[in-house]
C-alpha positions as CSV (number, residue, x, y, z in Angstrom):
1,X,-22.0,10.2,-10.1
2,X,-18.3,10.2,-9.6
3,X,-18.4,13.2,-7.3
4,X,-21.1,11.6,-5.2
5,X,-19.1,8.5,-4.7
6,X,-16.0,10.4,-4.0
7,X,-17.8,12.6,-1.5
8,X,-19.2,9.5,0.3
9,X,-15.7,8.0,0.5
10,X,-14.1,11.2,1.8
11,X,-17.0,11.7,4.3
12,X,-16.6,8.1,5.5
13,X,-12.9,8.4,6.0
14,X,-13.3,11.7,7.8
15,X,-16.0,10.3,10.0
16,X,-14.0,7.2,10.9
17,X,-11.0,9.2,11.9
18,X,-12.8,12.0,13.7
19,X,-13.5,11.6,17.4
20,X,-16.7,13.2,18.5
21,X,-17.9,13.2,22.1
22,X,-21.3,14.2,23.3
23,X,-23.3,14.0,26.5
24,X,-25.5,11.0,27.1
25,X,-28.4,13.4,27.3
26,X,-28.3,13.9,23.6
27,X,-28.3,10.2,22.7
28,X,-32.0,10.1,22.1
29,X,-31.9,13.0,19.7
30,X,-28.9,11.7,17.8
31,X,-30.7,8.3,17.4
32,X,-33.7,10.1,16.0
33,X,-31.6,12.2,13.7
34,X,-29.8,9.2,12.3
35,X,-33.1,7.5,11.6
36,X,-34.5,10.5,9.8
37,X,-31.3,10.9,7.8
38,X,-31.5,7.2,6.7
39,X,-35.1,7.7,5.8
40,X,-34.2,10.7,3.8
41,X,-31.4,8.8,1.9
42,X,-33.7,6.0,0.9
43,X,-36.5,8.5,0.0
44,X,-34.0,10.4,-2.3
45,X,-32.8,7.1,-3.9
46,X,-36.4,6.3,-4.8
47,X,-37.0,9.6,-6.7
48,X,-36.1,10.2,-10.3
49,X,-35.9,14.0,-10.0
50,X,-34.4,15.6,-6.9
51,X,-34.7,19.2,-5.7
52,X,-31.9,19.5,-3.1
53,X,-33.3,22.5,-1.4
54,X,-36.7,20.9,-0.9
55,X,-35.2,17.7,0.4
56,X,-33.0,19.6,2.9
57,X,-35.9,21.6,4.2
58,X,-38.0,18.4,4.5
59,X,-35.3,16.6,6.4
60,X,-34.7,19.6,8.7
61,X,-38.4,19.9,9.4
62,X,-38.6,16.2,10.2
63,X,-35.7,16.5,12.6
64,X,-37.2,19.6,14.3
65,X,-40.7,18.0,14.7
66,X,-39.3,14.7,15.9
67,X,-37.0,16.3,18.4
68,X,-39.8,18.5,19.7
69,X,-42.0,15.4,20.2
70,X,-39.1,13.6,22.0
71,X,-38.4,16.6,24.1
72,X,-42.1,17.0,25.1
73,X,-42.3,13.4,25.9
74,X,-39.2,13.6,28.0
75,X,-40.5,16.6,29.8
76,X,-43.8,14.9,30.5
77,X,-42.2,11.7,31.6
78,X,-43.8,9.7,28.7
79,X,-41.8,7.7,26.2
80,X,-43.1,9.6,23.1
81,X,-39.7,9.1,21.4
82,X,-40.7,5.4,20.8
83,X,-43.5,6.5,18.6
84,X,-41.1,8.6,16.5
85,X,-38.6,5.7,16.3
86,X,-41.3,3.3,15.3
87,X,-42.8,5.6,12.7
88,X,-39.4,6.3,11.0
89,X,-38.3,2.7,11.3
90,X,-41.4,1.7,9.4
91,X,-40.8,4.4,6.8
92,X,-37.1,3.3,6.4
93,X,-38.2,-0.3,5.8
94,X,-40.8,0.8,3.3
95,X,-38.4,3.2,1.4
96,X,-35.6,0.6,1.3
97,X,-38.1,-2.1,0.1
98,X,-39.2,0.3,-2.7
99,X,-35.5,1.0,-3.5
100,X,-34.7,-2.7,-3.8
101,X,-37.7,-3.3,-5.9
102,X,-36.6,-0.5,-8.3
103,X,-33.1,-2.0,-8.5
104,X,-34.3,-5.5,-9.4
105,X,-37.3,-4.3,-11.4
106,X,-39.8,-6.3,-9.3
């Protein structure tokens, strides 16, 4: 537990002091990736037993499929990325609600 908290603090400090620039073309994909990572964090917090390799593969697969859907929608001129954002937004709220319920033993 100590190493997890230490890793989060070090990562936060590095992230705040690191300047990363990217093209505005990738804004959509970065948004989707952040949502998927938040969903993964809350999904992992809800589990009692975690297999790191499985979780990493699942998160990578979710990012790949969601980016593919967003790319296809962008190529076709249809806003398919909104469906991805809505789906993962709902999953984030559901996973965070379950996490809070587990904390307060609701």
